[in-house]
GUZA-636097 format. One record per residue (C-alpha): x, z, y. Coordinates in Angstrom, 2 decimals. Each point is the difference from the previous one (the first is absolute). Layout:
@px X	pz Z	py Y
...
***
This chain:
@px 13.32	pz 16.76	py 40.44
@px -0.99	pz -3.64	py -0.26
@px -2.74	pz -1.10	py -2.41
@px -0.04	pz -3.74	py -0.69
@px -3.46	pz -1.17	py -1.06
@px -0.65	pz -2.92	py -2.33
@px -0.95	pz -2.29	py 2.91
@px 3.46	pz 0.61	py 1.48
@px -1.15	pz 2.27	py 2.82
@px 1.77	pz 3.34	py 0.53
@px -1.43	pz 3.46	py 0.63
@px 2.26	pz 2.70	py 1.44
@px -0.57	pz 3.75	py -0.41
@px 1.94	pz 3.05	py 1.15
@px -1.11	pz 2.21	py -2.88
@px -0.70	pz -0.33	py -3.73
@px -3.44	pz -1.34	py -0.89
@px -2.07	pz -0.40	py -3.15
@px -0.81	pz -3.53	py -1.08
@px -3.69	pz 0.76	py 0.60
@px 0.69	pz 1.07	py 3.61
@px 1.96	pz -3.19	py 0.58
@px -2.94	pz -2.02	py -1.37
@px -2.33	pz 1.93	py 2.30
@px 2.27	pz -0.75	py 2.94
@px -0.11	pz -3.71	py -0.83
@px -3.81	pz 0.00	py -0.18
@px -2.81	pz 2.27	py -1.17
@px -1.41	pz -2.89	py -2.01
@px 3.25	pz -0.40	py -1.92
@px 0.19	pz 3.74	py -0.69
@px -3.56	pz -0.06	py -1.39
@px 0.84	pz -2.65	py -2.62
@px 3.60	pz 1.03	py -0.70
@px 0.63	pz 0.99	py -3.62
@px 3.79	pz 0.38	py -0.22
@px 3.07	pz -1.61	py 1.53
@px 3.35	pz -1.57	py -0.75
@px 3.00	pz 1.53	py 1.75
@px 3.11	pz -2.14	py -0.35
@px -1.77	pz -1.69	py -2.93
@px -0.86	pz 3.22	py -1.86
@px -3.68	pz 0.91	py -0.53
@px -0.74	pz 3.40	py 1.53
@px -2.92	pz 2.31	py 0.69
@px -1.67	pz -0.06	py 3.43
@px 1.04	pz 3.65	py 0.31
@px 3.70	pz -0.94	py -0.18
@px 1.88	pz 1.10	py 3.11
@px 2.37	pz -2.57	py 1.49
@px 2.94	pz 1.16	py 2.13
@px 2.38	pz -2.95	py -0.16
@px 0.19	pz -3.63	py 1.10
@px -1.83	pz -2.05	py -2.61
@px -2.26	pz -2.92	py -0.80
@px -3.64	pz 1.00	py -0.53
@px -2.93	pz -1.90	py -1.49
@px -3.40	pz 1.70	py -0.12
@px -1.86	pz -0.94	py -3.21
@px -3.77	pz -0.51	py -0.02
@px -2.37	pz -0.86	py -2.86
@px 0.92	pz -3.66	py 0.57
@px 3.53	pz 0.81	py -1.24
@px 0.71	pz 0.58	py -3.69
@px 1.68	pz 3.31	py 0.85
@px -3.05	pz 1.11	py 1.96
@px -2.40	pz -0.91	py -2.78
@px 2.24	pz 1.78	py -2.52
@px -0.21	pz 3.15	py 2.16
@px -3.80	pz -0.15	py -0.01
@px 0.04	pz -0.35	py -3.78
@px 2.53	pz 2.81	py -0.46
@px -2.19	pz 2.29	py 2.09
@px -3.02	pz -1.05	py -2.08
@px 1.86	pz 1.07	py -3.15
@px 0.38	pz 3.50	py 1.48
@px -3.70	pz 0.10	py 0.86
@px -0.68	pz -0.93	py -3.63
@px 2.24	pz 2.85	py -1.17
@px -1.90	pz 2.44	py 2.22
@px -3.33	pz -1.25	py -1.39
@px 1.26	pz 0.43	py -3.58
@px 1.13	pz 3.57	py 0.72
@px -3.42	pz 0.76	py 1.51
@px -2.03	pz -1.37	py -2.91
@px 2.46	pz 0.71	py -2.81
@px 1.96	pz 3.10	py 1.07
@px 1.93	pz 0.19	py -3.28
@px 1.54	pz -3.46	py 0.50
@px 3.73	pz -0.04	py 0.75
@px 1.22	pz -2.47	py 2.63
@px 3.12	pz -2.13	py -0.51
@px 0.73	pz -3.08	py 2.14
@px -2.15	pz -2.38	py 2.03
@px 1.73	pz -3.00	py 1.60
@px -1.34	pz -3.09	py 1.72
@px 0.43	pz -3.26	py -1.93
@px -0.44	pz -3.69	py 0.80
@px -3.70	pz 0.06	py -0.89
@px -0.88	pz 3.47	py 1.26
@px 1.06	pz 3.38	py -1.33
@px -0.11	pz 2.26	py -3.02
@px 0.35	pz 3.69	py -0.74
@px 0.89	pz 1.56	py -3.37
@px -1.60	pz 3.24	py -1.18
@px 0.48	pz 2.25	py -2.99
@px -3.64	pz 0.11	py -1.03
@px -2.48	pz -1.34	py -2.54
@px -0.90	pz -3.71	py 0.39
@px -2.19	pz -0.85	py 2.99
@px -3.27	pz -1.87	py -0.55
@px -1.53	pz -2.53	py 2.39
@px -2.48	pz 2.73	py 0.93
@px 2.95	pz 2.26	py 0.87
@px 1.47	pz -2.72	py 2.23
@px -3.34	pz -0.43	py 1.78
@px -0.17	pz 3.76	py 0.61
@px 3.58	pz -0.01	py 1.30
@px -0.82	pz -2.86	py 2.39
@px -2.87	pz 2.02	py 1.41
@px 2.27	pz 3.03	py 0.43
@px 2.67	pz -2.13	py 1.70
@px -2.60	pz -1.21	py 2.49
@px -0.81	pz 3.63	py 0.85
@px 3.69	pz 0.75	py 0.56
@px 0.46	pz -3.05	py 2.21
@px -3.17	pz 0.75	py 1.98
@px 1.30	pz 3.53	py 0.71
@px 2.95	pz -1.73	py 1.66
@px 2.74	pz 2.58	py -0.48
@px 3.25	pz -0.71	py 1.81
@px 3.06	pz -0.41	py -2.23
@px 2.98	pz 2.21	py 0.74
@px 3.52	pz -0.26	py -1.36
@px 2.25	pz 2.99	py -0.66
@px 3.18	pz 0.68	py -1.95
@px 1.47	pz 2.75	py -2.15
@px 3.37	pz 0.73	py -1.56
@px 0.18	pz -0.96	py -3.66
@px -0.35	pz 3.48	py -1.51
@px -2.92	pz 0.90	py 2.23
@px -1.67	pz -3.29	py -0.90
@px 0.39	pz 0.74	py -3.70
@px -1.56	pz 3.43	py 0.43
@px -2.78	pz -1.49	py 2.15
@px -1.00	pz -2.50	py -2.72
@px 0.40	pz 2.54	py -2.80
@px -2.49	pz 2.24	py 1.79
@px -2.39	pz -2.94	py 0.23
@px 0.36	pz -0.59	py -3.76
@px 1.33	pz -3.55	py 0.36
@px 2.77	pz -0.36	py -2.64
@px 0.53	pz -3.73	py 0.54
@px 0.70	pz 0.51	py 3.70
@px 2.43	pz 2.78	py -0.92
@px 1.82	pz -2.38	py -2.34
@px 0.27	pz -2.63	py 2.73
@px 1.42	pz 2.53	py 2.46
@px 2.52	pz 1.32	py -2.54
@px 1.34	pz -3.56	py -0.37
@px 0.92	pz -0.07	py 3.71
@px 3.37	pz 1.20	py 1.33
@px 0.31	pz 3.73	py 0.64
@px 0.49	pz -0.54	py 3.72
@px -2.98	pz -2.35	py 0.32
@px -2.71	pz 0.74	py 2.54
@px -3.34	pz -0.55	py -1.71
@px -2.89	pz -1.53	py 1.95
@px -3.71	pz 0.69	py -0.47
@px -3.20	pz -1.35	py 1.55
@px -3.00	pz 2.21	py 0.74
@px -3.39	pz -1.69	py 0.49
@px -2.34	pz 2.84	py 0.91
@px 1.12	pz 2.44	py -2.67
@px 0.99	pz -2.35	py -2.80
@px 3.79	pz -0.11	py -0.12
@px 2.01	pz -2.56	py -1.96
@px 3.71	pz -0.53	py -0.53
@px 0.89	pz -3.36	py 1.53
@px 2.66	pz -1.89	py 1.93
@px -2.66	pz -1.96	py 1.92
@px -0.80	pz -1.84	py 2.12
@px -3.66	pz 0.89	py 0.58
@px -2.67	pz -0.64	py 2.59
@px -0.55	pz 2.52	py 2.78
@px -3.45	pz 0.83	py -1.43
@px -2.08	pz -0.74	py -3.09
@px -2.49	pz -1.67	py 2.40
@px 2.32	pz -3.02	py -0.06
@px -1.28	pz -0.99	py -3.46
@px -2.79	pz -2.47	py 0.77
@px -0.78	pz -1.68	py -3.33
@px 1.01	pz 0.93	py -3.54
@px -1.07	pz -0.30	py -3.63
@px 1.08	pz 1.64	py -3.26
@px 0.51	pz -2.85	py -2.44
@px 0.81	pz 1.41	py -3.42
@px 1.84	pz 2.65	py -1.98
@px 2.38	pz -0.17	py -2.95
@px 2.69	pz 1.96	py -1.81
@px 3.57	pz 0.10	py 1.30
@px 3.02	pz 1.95	py -1.19
@px 1.64	pz 2.46	py 2.37
@px 2.92	pz -1.81	py 1.56
@px -0.68	pz -2.98	py -2.27
@px 1.54	pz 1.81	py -2.99
@px -1.97	pz -0.14	py -3.27
@px 1.64	pz 3.28	py -1.02
@px -1.63	pz 1.77	py 2.94
@px -3.60	pz 1.01	py 0.73
@px -2.78	pz -2.56	py 0.05
@px -1.65	pz 0.14	py 3.41
@px -3.14	pz -1.59	py 1.43
@px 0.60	pz -2.59	py 2.71
@px -2.73	pz -0.85	py 2.48
@px 0.41	pz -3.35	py 1.74
@px -1.56	pz -0.68	py 3.37
@px 0.33	pz -2.26	py 2.97
@px -0.49	pz 0.38	py 3.75
@px -0.24	pz -2.33	py 2.97
@px -0.38	pz 0.37	py 3.73
@px -3.36	pz -1.76	py 0.07
@px -3.04	pz 0.04	py -2.25
@px -0.05	pz -3.81	py -0.02
@px 3.56	pz -0.11	py -1.35
@px -0.94	pz 2.43	py -2.76
@px -3.09	pz -2.01	py -0.95
@px 2.07	pz -3.17	py -0.12
@px 2.54	pz 1.68	py -2.29
@px -2.71	pz 1.39	py -2.31
@px -1.54	pz -3.47	py -0.24
@px 3.46	pz -1.29	py -0.89
@px 0.27	pz 2.62	py -2.76
@px -3.35	pz -1.13	py -1.40
@px 1.18	pz -3.60	py 0.01
@px 3.30	pz 0.68	py -1.75
@px -1.79	pz 1.73	py -2.85
@px -1.15	pz -3.47	py -1.03
@px 3.69	pz -1.04	py -0.20
@px 1.36	pz 3.07	py -1.79
@px 1.63	pz -1.50	py -3.11
@px -0.88	pz 3.07	py -2.04
@px -3.70	pz -0.71	py 0.60
@px -0.01	pz -3.78	py 0.30
@px 2.38	pz -0.57	py -2.93
@px -2.33	pz 1.88	py -2.32
@px -3.10	pz -1.77	py 1.32
@px 1.70	pz -3.37	py -0.60
@px 1.01	pz 1.14	py -3.51
@px 3.70	pz -0.43	py 0.72
@px 1.04	pz 3.42	py -1.33
@px -1.37	pz 3.33	py -1.16
@px 1.26	pz 3.43	py -0.96
@px -1.01	pz 2.28	py -2.84
@px 0.52	pz 3.77	py -0.14
@px 0.94	pz 0.05	py -3.68
@px 2.77	pz -2.54	py 0.66
@px 1.43	pz 1.90	py 2.94
@px 0.37	pz 0.16	py 3.76
@px 2.18	pz -2.69	py 1.53
@px -0.44	pz -2.28	py -3.03
@px -2.44	pz -2.72	py 1.13
@px -1.45	pz -2.57	py -2.38
@px 0.23	pz -3.54	py 1.33
@px -3.16	pz -1.84	py -0.96
@px 0.08	pz -3.76	py -0.76
@px -0.42	pz -1.10	py 3.61
@px 2.64	pz 2.39	py 1.32
@px 2.36	pz -0.87	py -2.84
@px -0.42	pz -3.72	py 0.80
@px 0.98	pz 0.56	py 3.67
@px 3.12	pz 1.94	py -0.97
@px 0.88	pz -2.58	py -2.65
@px -0.24	pz -2.73	py 2.66
@px 2.27	pz 1.92	py 2.36
@px 2.45	pz 0.87	py -2.75
@px 0.37	pz -3.57	py -1.21
@px 0.47	pz -1.20	py 3.57
@px 2.71	pz 2.57	py 0.74
@px 1.84	pz -0.62	py -3.27
@px 0.05	pz -3.77	py 0.51
@px 0.95	pz 0.43	py 3.66
@px 2.93	pz 2.31	py -0.74
@px 1.28	pz -1.88	py -3.04
@px -0.44	pz -3.59	py 1.19
@px 0.57	pz 0.22	py 3.74
@px 2.05	pz 3.14	py 0.73
@px 2.51	pz 0.01	py -2.85
@px -1.07	pz 3.09	py -1.95
@px 0.62	pz 0.64	py -3.71
@px -2.81	pz 1.78	py -1.82
@px 0.55	pz 3.06	py -2.19
@px -2.25	pz 2.10	py -2.22
@px 1.12	pz 3.56	py -0.58
@px -1.39	pz 3.13	py -1.76
@px -2.72	pz 2.19	py 1.46
@px 1.92	pz 3.17	py -0.86
@px 3.55	pz 1.22	py -0.49
@px 2.04	pz 3.06	py -0.89
@px 0.69	pz 2.49	py 2.75
@px 3.66	pz -1.05	py -0.15
@px -0.84	pz -3.23	py 1.83
@px -1.61	pz 1.79	py 2.94
@px 2.78	pz 2.59	py 0.15
@px 2.52	pz -2.78	py 0.55
@px -1.85	pz -1.27	py 3.06
@px -0.93	pz 3.39	py 1.39
@px -3.72	pz -0.57	py -0.41
@px -0.18	pz 2.93	py -2.45
@px 1.29	pz 2.37	py 2.68
@px -1.82	pz -1.53	py 2.96
@px -3.25	pz -1.28	py -1.50
@px -0.83	pz 2.09	py -3.08
@px -3.20	pz 1.46	py 1.45
@px -1.37	pz -3.51	py 0.42
@px 0.71	pz -1.07	py -3.60
@px -2.00	pz 0.25	py -3.23
@px 2.39	pz 1.65	py -2.48
@px -0.62	pz -0.27	py -3.73
@px 1.28	pz 3.11	py -1.75
@px 2.06	pz 2.89	py 1.30
@px 1.76	pz -1.05	py 3.25
@px 2.98	pz 2.17	py -0.98
@px 0.39	pz -1.68	py -3.37
@px 2.60	pz -2.72	py -0.56
@px -2.77	pz -2.00	py -1.70
@px -2.36	pz 0.11	py 3.01
@px -1.56	pz -3.32	py 0.95
@px -1.78	pz -1.00	py 3.19
@px -2.36	pz -2.78	py 0.99
@px 1.79	pz -2.08	py 2.58
@px -0.79	pz 0.58	py 3.70
@px 2.22	pz -2.98	py 0.93
@px 1.79	pz -2.92	py -1.67
@px 3.39	pz 0.02	py 1.70
@px 2.01	pz 1.90	py -2.67
@px -1.26	pz -2.36	py -2.69
@px 0.97	pz -3.13	py 1.91
@px 3.44	pz 1.45	py 0.69
@px 0.67	pz -0.07	py -3.73
@px -1.20	pz -3.60	py -0.17
@px 2.73	pz -0.74	py 2.54
@px 2.57	pz 2.09	py -1.87
@px -0.69	pz -1.80	py -3.30
@px 2.32	pz -2.82	py 1.06
@px 3.06	pz -0.13	py 2.24
@px -0.46	pz -1.68	py 3.37
@px 2.41	pz -1.66	py 2.38
@px -0.44	pz -0.27	py 3.75
@px -1.28	pz -3.57	py -0.58
@px -2.99	pz 1.32	py -2.01
@px -1.38	pz 2.04	py 2.86
@px -2.58	pz 0.47	py 1.28
@px -1.91	pz 0.86	py -3.19
@px -3.66	pz 0.25	py 0.95
@px -2.03	pz 1.78	py -2.67
@px -3.77	pz 0.33	py 0.23
@px -2.63	pz 1.53	py -2.23
@px -3.73	pz 0.58	py 0.02
@px 0.46	pz 3.71	py -0.58
@px -2.55	pz 2.54	py -1.15
@px 1.05	pz 3.39	py 1.37
@px -1.21	pz 3.58	py -0.32
@px 0.09	pz 2.70	py 2.67
@px -1.46	pz 3.49	py -0.21
@px -1.92	pz -0.03	py 3.26
@px -1.72	pz 3.18	py 1.20
@px -3.71	pz 0.03	py -0.82
@px -0.87	pz 0.47	py 3.67
@px 1.94	pz -3.14	py 0.98
@px -1.63	pz -2.49	py -2.37
@px -2.58	pz -2.43	py 1.33
@px -1.53	pz -3.14	py -1.51
@px 2.71	pz -2.61	py -0.52
@px 2.30	pz 1.08	py 2.85
@px 1.48	pz 3.10	py -1.62
@px 0.02	pz -0.01	py -3.80
@px 2.10	pz 1.32	py -2.87
@px 0.55	pz -3.32	py -1.78
@px 0.55	pz -3.18	py 1.97
@px 1.73	pz -3.36	py -0.07
@px 2.40	pz -1.37	py 2.62
@px 1.94	pz -3.17	py 0.71
@px 3.29	pz 1.82	py -0.35
@px 3.46	pz -1.50	py 0.40
@px 3.66	pz 0.94	py 0.33
@px 2.69	pz -2.19	py 1.45
@px 3.61	pz 0.63	py -1.02
@px 2.10	pz -1.45	py 2.81
@px 3.49	pz -0.10	py 1.44
@px 0.35	pz 2.04	py 3.20
@px 0.54	pz -3.22	py 1.98
@px -3.35	pz -1.34	py -1.32
@px -2.01	pz 3.11	py 0.84
@px -1.26	pz -0.90	py 3.47
@px -1.14	pz -3.51	py -0.94
@px -1.72	pz 1.18	py -3.18
@px -1.71	pz 2.86	py 1.83
@px -1.29	pz -2.50	py 2.58
@px -1.27	pz -2.20	py -2.83
@px -1.89	pz 2.93	py -1.51
@px -1.65	pz 0.56	py 3.37
@px -0.80	pz -3.70	py 0.25
@px -1.61	pz 0.00	py -3.46
@px -2.06	pz 3.07	py 0.87
@px -1.19	pz -1.58	py 3.27
@px -0.88	pz -3.23	py -1.82
@px -2.09	pz 1.89	py -2.56
@px -1.79	pz 1.96	py 2.73
@px -0.69	pz -3.21	py 1.92
@px -1.49	pz -1.76	py -3.03
@px -2.21	pz 3.02	py -0.68
@px -1.11	pz -0.10	py 3.64
@px 1.10	pz 3.55	py 0.78
@px 3.36	pz -0.41	py 1.80
@px -1.55	pz 0.93	py 3.35
@px -1.29	pz 3.30	py -1.45
@px 3.36	pz 1.56	py -0.89
@px 2.63	pz 2.09	py 1.75
@px 3.70	pz 0.16	py -0.83
@px 1.90	pz 3.26	py -0.36
@px 3.69	pz 0.78	py -0.39
@px -0.13	pz 3.00	py -2.32
@px 3.12	pz 2.11	py 0.53
@px 1.56	pz 3.02	py -1.61
@px -0.26	pz 3.51	py 1.44
@px 3.51	pz 1.41	py 0.55
@px -1.46	pz 3.52	py 0.12
@px -1.32	pz -0.34	py -3.56
@px 3.19	pz -0.78	py -1.93
@px -1.45	pz 1.14	py -3.33
@px -2.41	pz -2.94	py 0.00
@px 2.67	pz -2.70	py 0.36
@px 3.21	pz -1.16	py -1.64
@px 2.94	pz -1.61	py 1.80
@px 2.00	pz 0.79	py 3.11
@px -1.34	pz -0.12	py 3.58
@px 2.18	pz -2.98	py 0.95
@px -1.57	pz -2.08	py -2.80
@px -3.48	pz 0.80	py 1.27
@px 0.93	pz -0.75	py 3.60
@px 1.48	pz -3.35	py -0.98
@px -2.89	pz -1.11	py -2.21
@px -2.68	pz 1.10	py 2.46
@px 1.88	pz -1.82	py 2.76
@px 0.08	pz -3.19	py -2.09
@px -3.76	pz 0.08	py -0.55
@px -0.60	pz 0.73	py 3.68
@px 2.05	pz -3.06	py 0.98
@px -1.78	pz -2.22	py -2.53
@px -3.46	pz 0.97	py 1.28
@px 1.13	pz -0.48	py 3.59
@px 1.52	pz -3.42	py -0.72
@px -3.23	pz -1.10	py -1.70
@px -2.07	pz 1.19	py 3.00
@px -2.00	pz 2.34	py -2.22
@px -1.48	pz 2.95	py 1.86
@px 0.58	pz 3.24	py -1.88
@px -0.04	pz 3.75	py 0.27
@px 2.54	pz 2.40	py -1.48
@px -1.17	pz 2.78	py -2.33
@px 2.41	pz 2.84	py -0.74
@px -0.14	pz 1.49	py -3.50
@px -1.87	pz -2.91	py -1.61
@px 2.99	pz -1.69	py -1.67
@px 0.49	pz -0.09	py -3.76
@px 2.56	pz 2.53	py -1.17
@px 2.59	pz -2.76	py -0.46
@px -0.55	pz -2.19	py 3.06
@px -2.02	pz -0.99	py 3.08
@px -2.79	pz -2.53	py -0.21
@px -2.49	pz -2.14	py 1.83
@px -3.56	pz 1.10	py -0.72
@px -2.74	pz -2.47	py 0.84
@px -3.16	pz 2.04	py 0.53
@px -3.65	pz -0.52	py 0.75
@px -3.03	pz 2.22	py 0.55
@px -3.15	pz 0.17	py -2.07
@px -3.46	pz -0.06	py 1.56
@px 0.21	pz 3.74	py 0.69
@px 3.32	pz -0.28	py 1.81
@px 2.22	pz 1.44	py -2.75
@px 3.34	pz -1.79	py -0.18
@px 1.38	pz -1.24	py -3.32
@px 3.24	pz -1.80	py -0.83
@px -0.67	pz -3.47	py -1.42
@px 3.51	pz -1.48	py -0.32
@px 3.42	pz 1.68	py -0.09
@px 3.50	pz -1.47	py 0.34
@px 2.85	pz 2.49	py -0.58
@px 3.72	pz -0.23	py 0.78
@px 2.05	pz 1.72	py -2.74
@px 3.75	pz 0.39	py 0.33
@px 0.26	pz 2.99	py -2.37
@px -1.66	pz -0.35	py -3.42
@px 2.34	pz -2.74	py -1.32
@px 2.75	pz 2.61	py -0.26
@px -2.20	pz 2.40	py -1.95
@px -0.74	pz -2.72	py -2.56
@px 3.56	pz -1.36	py -0.01
@px -1.21	pz -3.43	py 1.08
@px 2.62	pz -2.49	py 1.18
@px 0.94	pz -3.65	py 0.29
@px 3.38	pz -1.72	py -0.17
@px 1.18	pz -1.26	py 3.39
@px 2.32	pz -2.90	py 0.88
@px 3.05	pz 2.16	py -0.76
@px -1.20	pz 1.11	py -3.39
@px -0.85	pz 3.52	py 1.24
@px -3.13	pz 1.97	py -0.79
@px -2.21	pz 0.42	py 3.07
@px -3.22	pz 1.97	py 0.44
@px -2.98	pz -2.16	py 0.97
@px -2.78	pz 0.98	py 2.41
@px -3.61	pz 0.11	py -1.15
@px -3.26	pz -0.92	py 1.72
@px -3.12	pz 1.64	py -1.43
@px -3.07	pz -1.95	py 1.12
@px -3.55	pz -1.05	py -0.60
@px -1.45	pz -3.31	py 1.11
@px -3.65	pz 1.03	py -0.10
@px 0.29	pz 3.63	py -0.97
@px -2.58	pz 1.72	py -2.17
@px -2.64	pz -2.42	py -1.29
@px -2.70	pz 2.67	py -0.15
@px 0.66	pz 1.17	py 3.56
@px 0.11	pz -3.61	py 1.21
@px -3.37	pz -0.65	py -1.63
@px -1.42	pz 3.04	py 1.82
@px 1.45	pz -1.32	py 3.26
@px -1.51	pz -3.46	py -0.52
@px -3.42	pz 1.40	py -0.89
@px -0.06	pz 1.85	py 3.33
@px 1.57	pz -2.83	py 1.98
@px -2.48	pz -2.63	py -1.17
@px -2.96	pz 2.29	py -0.78
@px 0.12	pz -1.46	py -3.50
@px -0.22	pz -3.58	py 1.32
@px 3.42	pz -1.02	py -1.30
@px 1.68	pz -3.33	py 0.75
@px -1.23	pz -2.49	py -2.59
@px 3.30	pz -0.11	py -1.93
@px -0.27	pz 3.75	py -0.67
@px -3.68	pz 0.12	py -0.90
@px -0.79	pz 0.89	py -3.61
@px -3.04	pz -2.29	py 0.30
@px 0.62	pz -2.98	py 2.27
@px -3.15	pz -2.03	py -0.64
@px -3.46	pz 0.88	py -1.26
@px -2.25	pz -2.85	py -1.16
@px -3.69	pz 0.49	py 0.72
@px -2.35	pz -2.40	py -1.84
@px -3.39	pz -0.22	py 1.76
@px -1.76	pz 0.25	py -3.35
@px 0.74	pz -0.06	py -3.72
@px -0.49	pz -3.80	py 0.00
@px 3.39	pz -0.36	py 1.67
@px 1.94	pz 2.40	py -2.25
@px 1.67	pz -2.88	py -1.84
@px 1.33	pz -1.49	py 3.23
@px 1.09	pz 3.46	py 1.14
@px 1.97	pz 0.33	py -3.26
@px 1.70	pz -3.37	py 0.66
@px 0.99	pz 1.11	py 3.50
@px 1.31	pz 3.32	py -1.33
@px 2.08	pz -1.78	py -2.65
@px 1.55	pz -2.32	py 2.58
@px 0.84	pz 2.86	py 2.34
@px 1.62	pz 2.00	py -2.79
@px 2.08	pz -3.03	py -0.97
@px 1.47	pz 0.19	py 3.50
@px 0.82	pz 3.71	py -0.25
@px -2.85	pz 1.22	py 2.18
@px -1.61	pz 3.37	py -0.84
@px -3.68	pz -0.81	py -0.35
@px -3.18	pz 1.48	py -1.44
@px -3.57	pz -1.29	py -0.27
@px -3.11	pz 2.02	py 0.88
@px -2.53	pz -1.37	py -2.49
@px -2.59	pz 2.70	py 0.52
@px -3.63	pz -0.99	py 0.56
@px 0.04	pz 1.21	py 3.59
@px -0.85	pz -1.69	py 3.28
@px 2.94	pz -1.79	py 1.62
@px -0.22	pz 2.19	py 3.12
@px 0.45	pz 3.11	py -2.14
@px 3.01	pz -1.54	py -1.77
@px 1.62	pz -0.89	py 3.32
@px -0.44	pz 3.56	py 1.28
@px 1.46	pz 1.40	py -3.22
@px 3.03	pz -2.29	py 0.25
@px 0.48	pz 0.91	py 3.65
@px -0.20	pz 3.72	py -0.79
@px 2.59	pz -0.56	py -2.74
@px 2.25	pz -1.52	py 2.69
@px 0.47	pz -3.28	py -1.87
@px 1.64	pz -2.47	py 2.42
@px -1.79	pz -3.12	py -1.25
@px -3.46	pz -0.65	py -1.43
@px -0.94	pz -3.32	py -1.54
@px -3.73	pz -0.70	py -0.12
@px -1.03	pz -2.71	py -2.47
@px -3.41	pz -1.60	py -0.34
@px -1.49	pz -3.40	py -0.77
@px 1.83	pz -2.00	py 2.69
@px 3.35	pz 1.54	py -0.87
@px -0.49	pz -0.59	py -3.73
@px -1.06	pz -3.64	py 0.47
@px 2.81	pz -0.91	py 2.42
@px 2.86	pz 2.20	py -1.25
@px 0.01	pz 2.07	py 3.17
@px 0.20	pz 3.69	py 0.87
@px -1.67	pz 1.83	py 2.88
@px 2.58	pz 2.41	py 1.40
@px -0.55	pz 3.26	py 1.84
@px 2.94	pz 2.14	py 1.09
@px 0.70	pz 3.19	py 1.90
@px 2.22	pz -2.07	py 2.30
@px -2.37	pz -2.67	py 1.24
@px -3.41	pz 0.93	py -1.37
@px -1.78	pz -3.10	py -1.31
@px 2.75	pz -2.61	py -0.48
@px -2.42	pz -2.65	py -1.20
@px 0.05	pz -2.23	py -3.04
@px 3.21	pz -1.66	py -1.18
@px 1.45	pz -1.62	py -3.13
@px 1.27	pz 2.54	py -2.55
@px 3.46	pz -1.59	py 0.07
@px 0.21	pz 0.49	py 3.76
@px -0.95	pz 3.67	py -0.29
@px 2.59	pz 0.56	py -2.74
@px 2.72	pz -1.58	py 2.14
@px -1.05	pz 2.13	py 2.98
@px -0.04	pz 3.37	py -1.77
@px 3.09	pz -0.80	py -2.09
@px 1.98	pz -0.67	py 3.18
@px -1.28	pz 3.22	py 1.54
@px 1.10	pz 1.96	py -3.08
@px 3.35	pz -1.79	py -0.28
@px 0.95	pz 0.66	py 3.62
@px -1.48	pz 3.53	py -0.07
@px -1.89	pz -0.84	py 3.17
@px -1.80	pz 2.85	py 1.75
@px -3.22	pz -1.44	py 1.39
@px -1.95	pz 1.89	py 2.64
@px -3.18	pz 1.62	py -1.30
@px -3.09	pz -0.76	py 2.06
@px -2.84	pz 2.43	py 0.63
@px -2.23	pz -0.88	py -2.91
@px -3.64	pz -0.56	py 0.71
@px -2.50	pz 2.07	py -1.94
@px -2.33	pz -1.84	py -2.28
***
């Protein structure tokens, strides 16, 4: 057989060989650092036996697949440590993830002290250096094997596999775990690891199933890499919006009000108001949208028409008995309401497209374990819109929705931080979706062509479409690496029929329109969280709830400070004055800690000559200048929504 290596060279063998033996034949050094391999593009275990012509790439810790194998093996070492220290714990699953690994256990919550003890036990296991062996069993034997070990979650996983499946296990010196692999050849291959945290997690992500305890950890090939990552974790804690947003008094939460129901404090409310007014003016004045205002709740009949009642009921807040004809529900989306705005008058083909937009407050019954700060809440507000279009207008309007989204992201300074996803239906899960396969294939193909024509890089995600159509999801990651959807643009060729929506064409016939569901910014609360973390609270000046703080050197100059404040307010600038009897150095530090972009220091010279002494987070000490000049400067910065680079501020 011929084995083509990734450098193009070819190895020939007369008999079958394991991937590890091939690595050893290439070089002992390569075999020592090998973690897994890719055979014809598929990631496999080093123990995999090759007996055919193929392409082979040996993966080391420098490869993402190799690092993932180290982390996967570390998760099994964690499971062994848990079973040693907490024998009653039941093991479930333990995969590698982008930032490390986790393992879920049916057990009481783990404390930090428990994690420290588990780390120490993992070090003992690794030091012992047991080799890792793979073996298989038929399905029924595997079930009996795990039943005898008292591991019900493993039994459930095996029962979900086909009857003729061959089940693989890994044995690391007596601890045996159900797993498809790949794994290292020995636990000695784990060089540097750390258990990060623990939290609750539902079994298989289902809130109707058992609450488990998830332990998160990370592992690297070198101690220096681990230390660098841990330092990174310490640094991102300062950017976590849930921490920083509270410290900056942007939002808070209160137990008696409820989980997932944040209170926006004056500063946070001002930022969202600024964004909302910008988006509304942008959509209405420049992009041809018509604004609507619709109810926050409706009878169940409305949602039954669209299919939301059948497909989305668990995510809705229902008022009254769901089975009653009088049941009401808080709206989880605005589309059905805007459809009836469209249906209120008859439309000809000349009237389309009709672009409706609304600043919509929505309600979704999120699982308690999913909610976090402002990113996942139960009440939120979005820049929602629905475009009713002729089929021949669909491509152009969809491109325009993408263009608007990209413009908004660019102005906010976050366009480079996002990824684009074509969210498709899952043909194997027909209960989740309406419509025929050919409709889905056509609409997904249209979106694929649009993204390709616009030179937008994207990935395709099966099973992430809305129940009525595919969509483009524009996603980003928070400081901890969790991905959230910020903006969505959906192609809908189906719901118009369910609501009997039509327009009159050139021949006087009734024709079904297409619909685009879209947001231009998305959820305002989630966007605020994103911006807090992006800018570490140092927002662009136009978004700041306090743009200027006036600092009189002493009380003698309070009158002049008041004149300056009045003039700034006349020009629409958000300004406050710090009139406290404190030293000017203290006031400057306080303003800097509050992340105010501009400070104006006023004393005798400034008062006598009508000047202001300007300090900023962009240029430090900007010197003394006429008040009118400063107003023109900052007004232009706010008008153009300029994003100035923040300097490293000197301590004082």
